[in-house]
C-alpha positions in Angstrom: 0.3 -0.5 0.2 2.0 2.9 -1.8 0.9 6.7 -0.9 2.2 7.6 -4.4 0.1 5.0 -6.1 -3.1 5.5 -4.5 -3.9 9.0 -6.1 -5.9 8.0 -9.1 -7.4 5.1 -7.5 -10.3 5.7 -5.1 -10.7 2.2 -3.5 -7.0 2.2 -2.9 -7.4 6.0 -1.7 -10.5 5.1 0.8 -8.0 2.1 2.2 -5.3 4.3 2.5 -7.1 7.0 4.6 -8.6 4.0 6.7 -5.2 2.7 7.4 -3.7 6.2 8.4 -7.1 6.9 10.5 -6.3 4.2 12.6 -5.7 5.4 16.1 -2.4 4.4 17.2 -0.8 5.4 13.4 -3.0 8.8 13.5 -1.3 9.5 17.2 1.8 9.2 15.3 0.9 11.2 12.3 -0.4 13.7 14.8 3.0 13.3 16.7 5.3 14.0 13.8 3.3 17.0 12.8 3.3 18.9 16.3 7.1 18.4 16.7 8.9 21.5 16.5 10.9 20.2 13.6 8.1 17.6 12.6 11.3 15.4 13.0 10.7 12.8 16.3 13.0 10.3 17.7 12.0 7.3 18.3 12.5 7.7 22.1 9.9 11.1 21.8 6.9 9.3 19.6 7.1 6.4 22.6 7.2 9.2 25.8 4.1 10.8 23.6 2.5 7.9 23.6 2.6 6.1 27.5 -0.5 4.0 26.8 0.7 2.1 23.6 3.8 0.0 24.0 7.2 0.6 22.8 6.9 -2.0 20.2 3.6 -1.3 19.0 5.0 2.4 18.7 7.7 0.7 16.5 5.6 -1.6 14.7 2.9 1.3 13.6 5.9 3.5 12.4 7.2 0.5 10.1 3.6 0.2 8.8 3.6 3.8 8.0 6.9 3.9 6.4 5.9 0.9 4.3 2.7 2.6 3.2 5.1 5.4 2.0 3.6 8.1 4.4 6.2 8.2 6.7 10.3 8.2 6.3 13.0 7.7 8.4 16.0 10.0 8.2 19.3 9.8 9.9 22.5 11.8 10.7 25.3 11.3 8.6 27.9 9.5 10.6 30.4 12.6 11.2 27.0 14.7 12.8 26.3 12.0 15.2 26.8 12.8 19.0 26.9 9.9 22.0 24.2 10.2 23.8 21.9 11.6 21.2 19.5 10.4 18.7 20.4 10.1 15.1 17.4 8.5 13.4 14.0 10.6 13.2 10.6 10.1 11.8 9.2 12.6 9.2 6.5 12.2 6.6 7.2 11.7 3.3 6.8 15.0 0.4 4.2 12.1 -0.7 2.9 11.4 2.9 2.1 15.1 3.6 0.5 15.4 0.1 -1.8 12.6 0.7 -2.7 13.9 4.3 -3.4 17.4 2.4 -5.5 16.3 0.0 -8.0 14.2 2.2 -8.0 17.2 4.6 -6.0 15.4 7.4 -3.3 18.0 8.1 -6.1 20.9 9.1 -5.0 20.6 12.9 -1.2 21.0 12.2 -1.3 24.7 13.6 -3.2 23.6 16.6 -1.2 20.5 17.2 2.1 22.5 17.4 1.0 24.8 19.6 -0.3 21.9 22.1 2.6 20.2 21.7 4.3 23.7 23.1 2.0 23.9 26.2 3.6 20.0 27.4 5.3 21.5 30.5 5.8 18.1 32.5 8.3 16.5 29.6 10.9 14.2 30.5 14.4 15.5 30.8 15.5 12.9 28.1 13.0 14.0 26.2 13.7 17.8 26.5 17.5 16.6 25.3 16.1 14.6 22.9 13.8 17.2 21.5 16.8 19.6 21.1 19.2 17.3 19.2 20.7 18.2 15.8 18.3 17.1 13.5 19.6 15.9 9.4 18.9 19.1 7.2 17.3 17.3 4.8 13.8 16.2 5.6 
């Protein structure tokens, strides 16, 4: 199920909308959208979804990657710093277009404002949030 191939196919498009709006996957997409750089690390995604196991977060991110909605981006070896994340998750260009086309990005600004109000972030999350990110997302 690839976002790029679903554009002209209503059935596939409907299936993909259903796929991305599954509760956990949609929460993860919202977490990506609300992140200051729109590139959270796996740890940040896990922290933002405390009622979901880490394995489930990982499984759903992988499904979103397989569907072409999300991509994993990594820092180059020379940019990596010990104790900081080096792999991040963001929307693909096709994924963003698909979500926009189906009016699933309408709350993007609101999500970012809500994220800014989270005051009880663990120290590690703040550290990871401020970690260097790849230039090309």
